[in-house]
DSSP file (Angstrom, degrees, kcal/mol; ACC not computed):
  #  RESIDUE AA STRUCTURE BP1 BP2  ACC     N-H-->O    O-->H-N    N-H-->O    O-->H-N    TCO  KAPPA ALPHA  PHI   PSI    X-CA   Y-CA   Z-CA
    1    1 A M              0   0    0      0, 0.0     2,-0.0     0, 0.0     5,-0.0   0.000 360.0 360.0 360.0 129.7  -12.9  -12.7    0.5
    2    2 A E     >  -     0   0    0      1,-0.1     4,-1.6     4,-0.0     5,-0.2  -0.253 360.0-104.3 -75.7 166.3  -14.7   -9.8   -1.1
    3    3 A L  H  > S+     0   0    0      1,-0.2     4,-2.4     2,-0.2     5,-0.2   0.852 116.1  53.9 -63.1 -39.6  -13.1   -6.9   -2.8
    4    4 A K  H  > S+     0   0    0      1,-0.2     4,-2.0     2,-0.2    -1,-0.2   0.922 108.9  49.4 -64.0 -42.4  -13.7   -4.3    0.0
    5    5 A S  H  > S+     0   0    0      1,-0.2     4,-1.9     2,-0.2    -1,-0.2   0.872 110.5  51.1 -67.0 -35.5  -12.1   -6.6    2.6
    6    6 A Q  H  X S+     0   0    0     -4,-1.6     4,-2.6     2,-0.2    -1,-0.2   0.882 109.9  50.2 -64.9 -43.5   -9.1   -7.1    0.3
    7    7 A E  H  X S+     0   0    0     -4,-2.4     4,-1.9     1,-0.2    -2,-0.2   0.879 110.6  49.1 -63.3 -35.8   -8.8   -3.4   -0.1
    8    8 A L  H  X S+     0   0    0     -4,-2.0     4,-2.3     2,-0.2    -2,-0.2   0.864 109.0  52.6 -69.1 -36.8   -8.9   -3.0    3.7
    9    9 A E  H  X S+     0   0    0     -4,-1.9     4,-2.5     2,-0.2     5,-0.2   0.942 111.0  47.0 -64.4 -48.8   -6.2   -5.7    4.1
   10   10 A L  H  X S+     0   0    0     -4,-2.6     4,-2.3     1,-0.2    -1,-0.2   0.896 110.7  53.3 -63.2 -38.9   -3.9   -3.8    1.6
   11   11 A A  H  X S+     0   0    0     -4,-1.9     4,-2.1     2,-0.2    -1,-0.2   0.920 110.5  46.1 -61.5 -46.0   -4.6   -0.5    3.4
   12   12 A V  H  X S+     0   0    0     -4,-2.3     4,-2.4     1,-0.2    -2,-0.2   0.905 113.4  49.8 -66.4 -44.1   -3.6   -2.0    6.8
   13   13 A R  H  X S+     0   0    0     -4,-2.5     4,-2.3    55,-0.2    -1,-0.2   0.871 108.4  52.1 -64.3 -37.4   -0.5   -3.6    5.4
   14   14 A L  H  X S+     0   0    0     -4,-2.3     4,-2.2    -5,-0.2    -2,-0.2   0.940 111.9  46.4 -64.7 -46.5    0.6   -0.4    3.7
   15   15 A K  H  X S+     0   0    0     -4,-2.1     4,-2.6     2,-0.2     5,-0.2   0.904 111.8  50.4 -66.7 -39.3    0.3    1.6    6.9
   16   16 A Q  H  X S+     0   0    0     -4,-2.4     4,-2.5     1,-0.2    -1,-0.2   0.928 112.8  47.3 -63.0 -42.4    2.1   -1.1    9.0
   17   17 A A  H  X S+     0   0    0     -4,-2.3     4,-1.7     2,-0.2    -2,-0.2   0.874 112.2  49.6 -64.1 -38.1    4.9   -1.1    6.4
   18   18 A R  H  X>S+     0   0    0     -4,-2.2     5,-2.1     2,-0.2     4,-0.5   0.920 112.5  46.3 -66.9 -46.6    5.1    2.7    6.4
   19   19 A L  H ><5S+     0   0    0     -4,-2.6     3,-1.2     1,-0.2    -2,-0.2   0.913 111.0  52.0 -66.5 -40.2    5.3    2.9   10.1
   20   20 A K  H 3<5S+     0   0    0     -4,-2.5    -1,-0.2     1,-0.3    -2,-0.2   0.869 108.0  53.6 -63.8 -34.4    7.9    0.1   10.4
   21   21 A A  H 3<5S-     0   0    0     -4,-1.7    -1,-0.3    -5,-0.2    -2,-0.2   0.625 114.9-122.2 -74.0 -12.2   10.0    2.1    7.8
   22   22 A G  T <<5 +     0   0    0     -3,-1.2     2,-0.3    -4,-0.5    -3,-0.2   0.766  64.7 138.6  77.7  26.3    9.7    5.2   10.1
   23   23 A L      < -     0   0    0     -5,-2.1    -1,-0.3    -6,-0.1     2,-0.2  -0.798  47.6-137.7-106.6 144.7    8.0    7.3    7.4
   24   24 A T     >  -     0   0    0     -2,-0.3     4,-2.3     1,-0.1     5,-0.2  -0.496  34.0-106.3 -82.3 165.0    5.1    9.8    7.7
   25   25 A Q  H  > S+     0   0    0      1,-0.2     4,-2.7     2,-0.2     5,-0.2   0.919 122.9  52.0 -52.9 -46.3    2.4    9.8    5.0
   26   26 A N  H  > S+     0   0    0      2,-0.2     4,-2.5     1,-0.2    -1,-0.2   0.899 108.4  48.2 -64.4 -44.2    3.9   13.0    3.8
   27   27 A Q  H  > S+     0   0    0      2,-0.2     4,-2.3     1,-0.2    -1,-0.2   0.936 114.9  45.9 -63.5 -46.1    7.5   11.6    3.5
   28   28 A L  H  X S+     0   0    0     -4,-2.3     4,-1.3     1,-0.2    -2,-0.2   0.914 112.9  50.2 -61.2 -43.7    6.3    8.5    1.6
   29   29 A A  H  X>S+     0   0    0     -4,-2.7     5,-2.8    -5,-0.2     4,-1.0   0.906 110.2  50.2 -63.0 -44.1    4.0   10.6   -0.7
   30   30 A R  H ><5S+     0   0    0     -4,-2.5     3,-1.0     1,-0.2    -1,-0.2   0.934 109.1  51.0 -64.7 -43.7    6.9   13.0   -1.5
   31   31 A R  H 3<5S+     0   0    0     -4,-2.3    -1,-0.2     1,-0.3    -2,-0.2   0.835 114.0  46.0 -62.1 -29.8    9.3   10.0   -2.4
   32   32 A M  H 3<5S-     0   0    0     -4,-1.3    -1,-0.3    -5,-0.2    -2,-0.2   0.596 113.5-119.6 -87.3 -12.1    6.6    8.7   -4.6
   33   33 A G  T <<5S+     0   0    0     -4,-1.0    -3,-0.2    -3,-1.0    -2,-0.1   0.780  75.1 116.9  77.2  28.0    5.9   12.1   -6.2
   34   34 A R  S   <S-     0   0    0     -5,-2.8    -1,-0.3    -6,-0.1    -2,-0.2  -0.807  72.0 -94.8-123.1 162.1    2.3   12.1   -5.0
   35   35 A P    >>  -     0   0    0      0, 0.0     3,-1.5     0, 0.0     4,-0.7  -0.417  37.8-111.6 -69.0 153.7    0.2   14.3   -2.7
   36   36 A Q  H >> S+     0   0    0      1,-0.3     4,-2.2     2,-0.2     3,-0.8   0.869 116.9  67.0 -53.2 -38.7   -0.1   13.2    1.0
   37   37 A S  H 3> S+     0   0    0      1,-0.2     4,-2.9     2,-0.2    -1,-0.3   0.770  89.8  63.0 -56.0 -26.8   -3.8   12.5    0.3
   38   38 A F  H <> S+     0   0    0     -3,-1.5     4,-1.7     2,-0.2    -1,-0.2   0.936 109.6  39.1 -62.9 -46.3   -2.8    9.7   -2.0
   39   39 A I  H <X S+     0   0    0     -3,-0.8     4,-2.6    -4,-0.7    -2,-0.2   0.912 115.9  51.5 -71.4 -41.6   -1.2    7.8    0.9
   40   40 A S  H  X S+     0   0    0     -4,-2.2     4,-0.7     1,-0.2     6,-0.2   0.928 112.9  44.8 -59.3 -48.6   -3.9    8.8    3.4
   41   41 A K  H  <>S+     0   0    0     -4,-2.9     5,-2.6     1,-0.2     6,-1.2   0.871 113.5  50.6 -67.1 -34.4   -6.7    7.6    1.0
   42   42 A T  H ><5S+     0   0    0     -4,-1.7     3,-1.0    -5,-0.2    -2,-0.2   0.892 109.3  50.8 -69.6 -39.7   -4.9    4.4    0.2
   43   43 A E  H 3<5S+     0   0    0     -4,-2.6    -1,-0.2     1,-0.2    -2,-0.2   0.605 113.5  45.0 -73.1  -8.1   -4.4    3.6    3.9
   44   44 A T  T 3<5S-     0   0    0     -4,-0.7    -1,-0.2    -3,-0.5    -2,-0.2   0.296 113.4-117.1-113.1   2.9   -8.0    4.1    4.7
   45   45 A A  T < 5S+     0   0    0     -3,-1.0    -3,-0.2     2,-0.2    -4,-0.1   0.743  77.7 128.6  63.1  26.2   -9.1    2.1    1.6
   46   46 A E  S   <S+     0   0    0     -5,-2.6     2,-0.3    -6,-0.2    -4,-0.2   0.777  80.2  19.2 -75.0 -28.4  -10.8    5.2    0.1
   47   47 A R  S    S-     0   0    0     -6,-1.2    -2,-0.2    -9,-0.1    -1,-0.2  -0.981  77.2-133.5-140.1 150.1   -8.9    4.5   -3.2
   48   48 A S        -     0   0    0     -2,-0.3     2,-0.1    -3,-0.1    -6,-0.1  -0.897  26.8-124.9-102.3 131.3   -7.2    1.4   -4.5
   49   49 A P        -     0   0    0      0, 0.0     2,-0.1     0, 0.0   -11,-0.0  -0.467  24.0-111.8 -75.1 150.6   -3.7    1.8   -5.9
   50   50 A A    >>  -     0   0    0     -2,-0.1     4,-2.2     1,-0.1     3,-0.8  -0.383  34.7-103.6 -68.8 154.1   -3.0    0.7   -9.4
   51   51 A F  H 3> S+     0   0    0      1,-0.3     4,-2.4     2,-0.2     5,-0.1   0.906 123.1  50.3 -51.7 -46.0   -0.6   -2.3   -9.7
   52   52 A L  H 3> S+     0   0    0      1,-0.2     4,-2.3     2,-0.2    -1,-0.3   0.849 107.3  54.5 -64.8 -29.5    2.4   -0.1  -10.7
   53   53 A E  H <> S+     0   0    0     -3,-0.8     4,-3.0     2,-0.2    -1,-0.2   0.908 107.3  50.8 -68.3 -39.7    1.7    2.1   -7.7
   54   54 A V  H  X S+     0   0    0     -4,-2.2     4,-3.1     2,-0.2     5,-0.3   0.935 108.8  52.7 -59.7 -43.9    1.9   -1.0   -5.4
   55   55 A V  H  X S+     0   0    0     -4,-2.4     4,-2.3    -5,-0.2    -2,-0.2   0.946 112.4  43.5 -57.0 -51.1    5.2   -1.9   -7.1
   56   56 A V  H  X S+     0   0    0     -4,-2.3     4,-2.9     1,-0.2     5,-0.2   0.944 113.2  52.4 -61.3 -49.8    6.6    1.7   -6.3
   57   57 A L  H  X S+     0   0    0     -4,-3.0     4,-1.6     1,-0.2    -2,-0.2   0.906 110.6  46.5 -54.4 -46.4    5.3    1.6   -2.8
   58   58 A A  H  X>S+     0   0    0     -4,-3.1     5,-2.6     2,-0.2     4,-0.7   0.892 112.8  50.2 -59.6 -41.2    6.9   -1.7   -2.1
   59   59 A D  H ><5S+     0   0    0     -4,-2.3     3,-1.0    -5,-0.3    -2,-0.2   0.946 111.4  47.5 -61.7 -47.4   10.2   -0.5   -3.5
   60   60 A L  H 3<5S+     0   0    0     -4,-2.9    -1,-0.2     1,-0.3    -2,-0.2   0.814 114.6  46.7 -68.4 -27.8   10.2    2.6   -1.5
   61   61 A L  H 3<5S-     0   0    0     -4,-1.6    -1,-0.3    -5,-0.2    -2,-0.2   0.520 111.5-120.8 -90.1  -6.7    9.3    0.7    1.7
   62   62 A G  T <<5S+     0   0    0     -3,-1.0     2,-0.2    -4,-0.7    -3,-0.2   0.816  74.4 112.3  70.1  31.9   11.9   -1.9    1.0
   63   63 A I  S   <S-     0   0    0     -5,-2.6    -1,-0.3    -6,-0.1     2,-0.2  -0.764  71.1 -96.9-126.3 171.4    9.5   -4.8    0.9
   64   64 A S    >>  -     0   0    0     -2,-0.2     3,-1.2     1,-0.1     4,-0.5  -0.512  31.6-117.3 -85.5 163.1    8.1   -7.2   -1.7
   65   65 A I  H >> S+     0   0    0      1,-0.3     4,-2.5     2,-0.2     3,-1.1   0.825 115.3  65.6 -69.6 -25.4    4.8   -6.5   -3.4
   66   66 A G  H 34 S+     0   0    0      1,-0.3    -1,-0.3     2,-0.2     8,-0.1   0.763  92.1  62.2 -66.4 -21.7    3.6   -9.8   -1.8
   67   67 A D  H <4 S+     0   0    0     -3,-1.2    -1,-0.3     1,-0.2    -2,-0.2   0.744 113.0  35.1 -73.2 -20.4    4.0   -8.1    1.6
   68   68 A L  H << S+     0   0    0     -3,-1.1    -2,-0.2    -4,-0.5   -55,-0.2   0.777 103.2  77.4 -98.3 -32.2    1.3   -5.6    0.5
   69   69 A I  S  < S-     0   0    0     -4,-2.5     5,-0.1   -56,-0.1   -62,-0.1  -0.671  85.4-117.4 -86.8 123.9   -1.0   -7.7   -1.6
   70   70 A P    >>  -     0   0    0      0, 0.0     3,-2.2     0, 0.0     4,-0.7  -0.269  24.7-115.8 -58.0 146.2   -3.4   -9.9    0.4
   71   71 A R  G >4 S+     0   0    0      1,-0.3     3,-1.6     2,-0.2    -2,-0.1   0.830 112.4  63.0 -51.0 -40.2   -3.0  -13.6   -0.2
   72   72 A T  G 34 S+     0   0    0      1,-0.3    -1,-0.3     3,-0.0     4,-0.1   0.693 103.0  50.2 -63.6 -20.5   -6.4  -13.9   -1.7
   73   73 A L  G <4 S+     0   0    0     -3,-2.2    -1,-0.3     2,-0.1     2,-0.3   0.622  93.4  90.6 -89.5 -12.1   -5.4  -11.5   -4.5
   74   74 A R  S << S-     0   0    0     -3,-1.6     2,-0.4    -4,-0.7    -8,-0.0  -0.600  86.3-113.4 -87.1 142.3   -2.3  -13.4   -5.3
   75   75 A K        -     0   0    0     -2,-0.3     2,-0.4     2,-0.0    -2,-0.1  -0.577  29.8-144.4 -73.7 131.5   -2.5  -16.2   -7.9
   76   76 A E              0   0    0     -2,-0.4    -1,-0.0     1,-0.1    -4,-0.0  -0.812 360.0 360.0 -99.0 139.0   -1.9  -19.6   -6.4
   77   77 A D              0   0    0     -2,-0.4    -1,-0.1     0, 0.0    -2,-0.0   0.425 360.0 360.0 -79.2 360.0   -0.1  -22.3   -8.3
C-alpha cells in the first residue's frame, strides 16, 4: 500500500471515530488545542498527523491508536 492510500485510510478512520464519538470537527479540535482546520485537513488527508498527534486523537476519541493507524503502517511480528 502506498503512502497516499495509507494517509487516506487514516483520514477515513479518524472521521468515523469522531462521528461515532458524536463530536464535531470543532469540538475535537478544541479538546486537542488545535484549530478546526487541523481536523478538517487531517480527515481529508491534506495533512498527515505526527505520531504524538495520533496518540492524542485516539485518547480523546476513547480508542486505541491501532484503530486509527492502517494495518500496513503497523509493524507485524
